[in-house]
C-alpha positions in Angstrom: 74.4 120.2 119.9 77.6 118.3 119.2 80.5 119.1 121.5 83.3 121.3 120.3 86.6 119.6 119.4 88.2 120.5 122.7 85.2 119.3 124.7 85.1 116.1 122.5 88.7 115.3 123.3 88.0 115.6 127.1 84.8 113.5 126.9 86.6 110.9 124.8 89.5 110.6 127.2 87.2 110.3 130.2 85.2 107.6 128.5 88.4 105.8 127.7 89.2 105.6 131.4 85.7 104.3 132.2 85.3 101.7 129.5 88.8 100.7 128.3 87.9 101.7 124.8 90.5 103.3 122.5 90.5 107.0 121.9 89.1 106.6 118.4 86.4 104.2 119.5 85.4 106.4 122.5 85.3 109.6 120.3 83.1 107.9 117.7 80.8 106.4 120.3 80.2 109.9 121.8 79.4 111.3 118.3 77.1 108.4 117.6 75.3 108.8 121.0 76.3 105.3 121.9 75.7 104.6 125.6 78.2 103.0 127.9 77.2 99.5 128.8 79.0 96.3 129.8 78.7 94.7 126.4 80.4 97.7 124.8 83.6 97.1 126.8 86.4 94.8 125.6 85.9 91.3 126.7 89.1 90.1 128.4 90.5 86.8 127.3 88.7 83.9 129.1 85.7 86.0 130.2 83.6 85.9 127.0 80.5 83.8 126.8 81.1 80.2 126.0 77.5 78.8 125.9 76.3 77.2 122.7 73.0 77.2 121.0 70.3 76.0 123.4 69.0 72.6 122.7 71.8 71.4 120.3 74.5 70.6 122.9 76.4 73.8 122.3 79.0 74.0 119.6 78.8 77.7 118.6 82.3 79.2 119.2 82.6 82.6 120.7 85.6 84.6 121.9 87.5 82.5 124.5 90.8 82.3 126.2 93.3 80.9 123.7 93.8 77.4 124.9 96.5 75.2 123.4 94.5 73.8 120.4 94.7 70.2 119.2 96.3 70.0 115.7 92.9 69.5 114.1 91.3 72.4 115.9 91.0 75.9 114.4 92.2 79.0 116.2 89.6 80.9 118.3 88.3 84.2 117.1 90.9 86.9 118.1 89.8 89.5 120.7 88.8 92.7 118.9 91.1 95.7 119.4 92.3 98.8 117.7 92.6 98.5 113.9 93.4 101.1 111.2 90.9 100.0 108.5 87.5 98.7 109.7 86.8 96.1 107.0 90.3 94.8 106.7 90.5 94.4 110.5 87.2 92.6 110.7 88.1 90.1 108.0 91.6 89.6 109.5 89.9 88.3 112.6 87.4 86.2 110.7 90.1 84.6 108.5 92.3 84.0 111.5 89.5 82.2 113.3 89.0 80.0 110.2 92.7 79.1 110.1 93.5 80.8 106.8 97.1 81.8 106.6 99.4 83.8 104.4 101.3 81.2 102.3 104.5 83.2 102.4 104.7 83.3 106.2 102.5 80.5 107.5 101.0 83.1 109.8 97.5 84.7 109.7 97.0 87.4 107.1 97.8 90.8 108.4 95.4 93.8 108.3 97.8 95.6 106.0 98.0 92.7 103.5 94.2 92.4 103.4 93.7 96.2 103.1 96.2 96.3 100.2 94.5 93.4 98.4 91.1 95.1 98.8 92.5 98.0 96.8 94.4 99.9 99.3 94.2 103.7 99.1 92.5 106.3 96.9 90.8 109.7 97.1 87.3 110.9 96.5 85.5 114.2 97.4 81.8 115.0 97.0 79.5 117.7 98.4 75.7 117.4 98.4 73.4 120.3 99.3 70.1 119.4 101.0 67.3 121.5 102.3 68.4 121.3 105.9 72.2 120.7 105.6 75.2 120.3 103.3 77.3 117.1 103.4 81.0 116.8 102.6 82.5 113.3 102.0 86.3 112.9 101.8 87.3 109.3 101.3 91.0 108.2 101.4 90.6 104.4 101.0 90.1 102.5 97.7 86.9 103.7 96.1 84.6 103.1 94.2 85.6 99.5 93.6 83.9 97.0 95.9 86.4 96.9 98.8 85.2 93.9 100.7 84.5 91.9 97.6 88.0 92.5 96.3 89.5 91.6 99.6 87.7 88.3 99.6 88.4 87.5 96.0 92.1 88.2 96.3 92.9 86.7 99.7 92.4 83.3 98.1 90.2 81.9 100.9 87.2 79.7 100.2 84.2 82.1 100.9 80.6 81.1 101.1 78.5 84.2 100.2 74.7 84.1 100.5 71.9 86.6 99.9 68.2 86.3 100.1 65.1 88.4 100.3 63.6 86.1 103.0 64.3 86.8 106.6 63.5 83.2 107.4 66.1 81.9 105.0 68.6 84.5 106.2 68.3 83.2 109.8 68.7 79.7 108.5 71.8 80.6 106.5 73.2 82.3 109.6 72.6 79.2 111.7 74.4 77.0 109.2 77.5 79.1 109.4 77.5 79.3 113.2 76.8 75.6 113.6 79.8 74.9 111.3 82.0 76.7 113.9 82.6 79.9 112.0 82.0 83.6 112.6 79.5 84.9 110.0 79.8 88.4 108.6 76.4 90.0 107.9 75.6 93.4 106.3 73.3 95.7 108.2 72.0 99.3 108.2 74.3 100.9 110.8 71.7 103.2 112.2 69.4 100.2 112.9 71.8 98.8 115.4 70.2 99.3 118.9 73.3 101.0 120.4 73.6 103.6 117.6 71.4 106.6 118.4 71.4 109.3 115.8 74.6 111.3 115.6 76.4 110.9 112.3 74.8 107.5 111.5 73.0 107.4 108.2 70.0 105.1 108.1 71.2 103.9 104.6 74.8 103.4 105.5 75.8 99.7 105.3 78.2 98.2 107.7 79.5 94.6 108.1 79.5 93.0 111.5 80.7 89.5 112.5 78.2 87.3 114.4 80.3 85.1 116.7 77.7 82.9 118.4 74.8 82.8 120.9 75.2 84.2 124.4 73.8 82.4 127.4 70.8 84.8 127.5 69.8 84.0 123.9 71.2 87.2 122.4 73.8 87.0 119.7 77.4 88.1 120.3 78.8 90.3 117.6 82.0 92.1 116.7 81.0 95.5 115.4 84.5 96.9 115.1 84.2 99.1 118.2 87.1 97.4 119.9 84.8 95.3 122.1 81.8 93.0 121.6 78.1 93.8 121.5 75.0 91.8 122.3 72.0 91.9 120.0 68.7 89.9 119.9 68.1 87.8 116.8 65.0 89.9 116.1 67.0 93.2 116.2 69.7 91.7 114.0 67.1 90.5 111.5 65.6 94.0 111.4 69.0 95.6 110.9 69.8 93.2 108.0 66.4 93.6 106.4 66.6 97.4 106.1 69.1 97.2 103.4 67.6 97.1 99.9 70.9 96.5 98.1 72.4 93.3 99.3 69.5 92.6 101.6 70.4 89.8 104.1 73.9 89.4 102.6 76.3 87.2 104.6 79.7 85.5 104.1 81.7 83.1 106.0 84.8 80.9 105.6 83.9 77.2 105.4 87.5 75.8 105.2 91.0 76.8 106.2 92.3 76.6 102.6 94.1 79.7 101.3 96.1 80.8 98.2 99.4 79.5 97.1 102.3 81.9 96.9 102.1 82.4 93.2 98.4 83.2 93.3 98.9 85.7 96.2 101.8 87.4 94.3 99.6 87.8 91.2 96.7 89.2 93.2 99.1 91.6 94.9 100.2 92.9 91.5 96.6 93.2 90.3 95.6 95.1 93.4 98.5 97.6 93.0 97.7 98.1 89.4 94.1 99.0 90.4 95.4 101.4 93.1 97.8 103.3 90.9 95.4 103.4 88.0 92.7 104.9 90.3 95.1 107.5 91.8 96.6 108.6 88.5 93.4 108.5 86.5 94.7 106.0 84.0 91.9 103.5 84.4 88.2 103.8 84.1 86.3 103.9 87.4 83.7 101.2 87.9 80.2 102.7 87.7 81.3 106.3 87.7 80.3 108.6 84.8 83.3 110.2 83.1 82.4 113.7 84.2 82.7 112.7 87.9 86.3 111.4 87.4 87.7 114.8 88.4 86.5 114.1 92.0 88.7 111.0 92.3 92.4 110.3 92.8 95.1 112.9 92.4 92.8 114.9 90.1 90.2 114.8 92.9 92.7 116.3 95.4 93.4 119.1 93.0 89.7 119.6 92.4 89.1 119.8 96.1 92.0 122.4 96.6 90.5 124.5 93.8 87.1 124.6 95.3 88.5 125.3 98.7 90.3 128.4 97.3 87.3 129.5 95.2 85.7 132.4 97.1 83.4 133.7 94.3 81.6 131.0 92.4 78.7 128.8 93.5 81.0 125.8 93.3 83.5 127.2 95.8 83.4 126.1 99.4 83.2 129.7 100.7 79.8 130.1 99.0 78.6 126.5 99.6 79.4 126.7 103.3 78.4 130.3 103.9 75.7 129.3 106.6 77.4 128.7 110.0 75.4 125.5 110.6 76.3 124.0 107.2 79.9 125.0 107.7 80.2 123.3 111.1 78.4 120.2 109.9 80.5 120.0 106.7 83.8 120.3 108.4 82.8 117.8 111.1 82.1 115.3 108.4 85.4 116.0 106.8 87.2 115.5 110.1 85.3 112.2 110.7 85.9 110.9 107.2 89.7 111.5 107.6 90.0 109.8 111.0 87.3 107.2 111.1 88.4 103.7 110.0 85.6 103.0 107.5 86.5 105.3 104.6 89.7 106.9 105.9 91.8 106.5 109.0 95.1 107.6 110.6 97.5 108.9 108.0 94.9 108.7 105.3 95.7 104.9 105.5 99.0 105.6 103.8 101.0 104.2 106.6 99.0 101.0 106.4 99.6 100.9 102.7 103.4 101.2 103.3 103.1 98.2 105.6 101.4 96.3 102.8 104.1 97.2 100.3 106.8 96.0 102.7 105.0 92.7 103.3 104.4 92.3 99.5 108.1 92.9 98.9 108.8 89.7 100.8 106.9 87.6 98.2 109.1 85.9 95.6 110.3 88.3 92.9 108.5 91.4 94.4 111.4 92.9 96.5 111.3 96.1 94.4 108.0 97.0 96.0 109.8 97.8 99.2 111.5 100.8 97.5 108.1 102.5 97.4 107.0 102.2 101.0 109.0 105.2 102.4 107.1 107.6 100.2 103.8 106.4 101.6 105.0 106.7 105.2 105.9 110.3 104.4 102.4 110.8 102.9 100.9 109.4 106.1 102.4 112.3 108.1 101.1 114.8 105.5 97.6 113.4 105.8 97.7 113.5 109.6 98.8 117.2 109.4 95.9 118.0 107.1 93.4 116.2 109.4 94.7 118.4 112.3 94.0 121.5 110.3 90.2 120.8 109.9 88.4 122.9 112.6 84.6 122.5 112.7 84.5 125.4 115.2 86.2 127.9 112.9 84.7 131.4 112.9 82.4 131.5 109.8 83.9 134.9 108.9 87.3 133.2 108.7 86.2 130.3 106.7 87.9 131.4 103.4 91.3 131.6 105.1 90.7 128.3 106.8 89.8 126.7 103.5 92.9 128.2 102.0 95.1 126.5 104.6 93.5 123.2 103.9 93.8 123.7 100.2 97.5 124.4 100.4 98.0 121.2 102.4 95.9 119.3 99.9 97.9 120.6 97.0 101.2 119.5 98.6 99.7 116.1 99.2 98.5 115.9 95.6 102.0 116.5 94.4 103.4 113.9 96.7 100.7 111.4 95.9 101.3 111.7 92.2 105.0 111.2 92.6 104.5 108.2 94.8 101.9 106.6 92.5 104.0 107.1 89.4 107.0 105.6 91.1 104.9 102.6 92.2 103.4 102.2 88.7 106.9 102.2 87.2 108.0 99.5 89.6 104.9 97.5 88.9 105.5 97.7 85.2 109.1 96.5 85.7 107.9 93.5 87.8 105.2 92.6 85.3 107.7 92.8 82.4 110.3 90.7 84.2 107.7 88.0 84.8 106.3 87.9 81.3 107.3 84.9 79.1 109.9 85.9 76.5 109.9 84.6 73.0 
């Protein structure tokens, strides 16, 4: 049985003390049943493995102490740590190691800039009833557009993507990237990773991890976004990659340090913002989503969710859907995790990170007006944090309707603020696009 929220906080804080993990990482590890082991602890600078591939004279870079590099050398892979959005944080480290920089600053791309380019924020809610349980998904990042694919296309870096149905070729492609001195991102079934034991992990849930190189014992060293590094055998990694039917054995790495010019980055920022505001306001068609599901996305989705939370009589209302105590606890636990976990949500519903993106984007030539919109998203971050605090998986089933009503009222206030912020941002975007259009 999963621990109560109070017990979970105590367990997470105790684990933090023992392992050095962040609170979010420790909490997630407990829920996933992930054991404590040395490889799960953050690797201090200078103490990571530095051995190369056996038999080839070394050459595979892994996390190392940041020595003063020669001008022709590329930066080492940054030590993993706390991030707000999993995929943007992972690629921020991969791009930094490859030497790709933001052309407006000359510094590595920030997590916020990459998250904004990926599509930034959004909203989706879906409930599915199964024989044994009922699931509730509440997503606050960009969705359903392909997040990582958009990030890679818009950051302007040279990306080598490869996919194959052959495990042998997949291993060969991985070797090519590692031997070129690059971290290689591969897509795996999360539950197939050896340190994930049951818990909330779904066997079909894909997750990207960065393979950094070969450890002295022949295992591979990977960054799985936990805040530290993990070790995995080549055989286990191959099995985890092979379980994915869609995108089987997919990988991507950065072969060169080239990046975008300022004009290209500015154009991509505007395109990403247009996608974000269109998704939130329902003014653009959602990729691959039937029209009758559109009510579950964006501001409309927030209002749909609030309505179903308040509905105490129909089969579509949450009071009826989650009438069984076990389904209620599981559903609310999923909502809490979606809102706080860095994969599909995160602190402040990722709105604070989006505010950072807008502030950074405002520093690009001609885009200063975007900075006028960041304060609204910082305010929204506080509202999302307050909503996440409301969700109580241990609520008395007899009190579920009033509990749902509290969440619904918070969601309605957020919907109003989201709509106002998105409309303001869309207006600013339209002004920027008009000002940059050629005039006859």
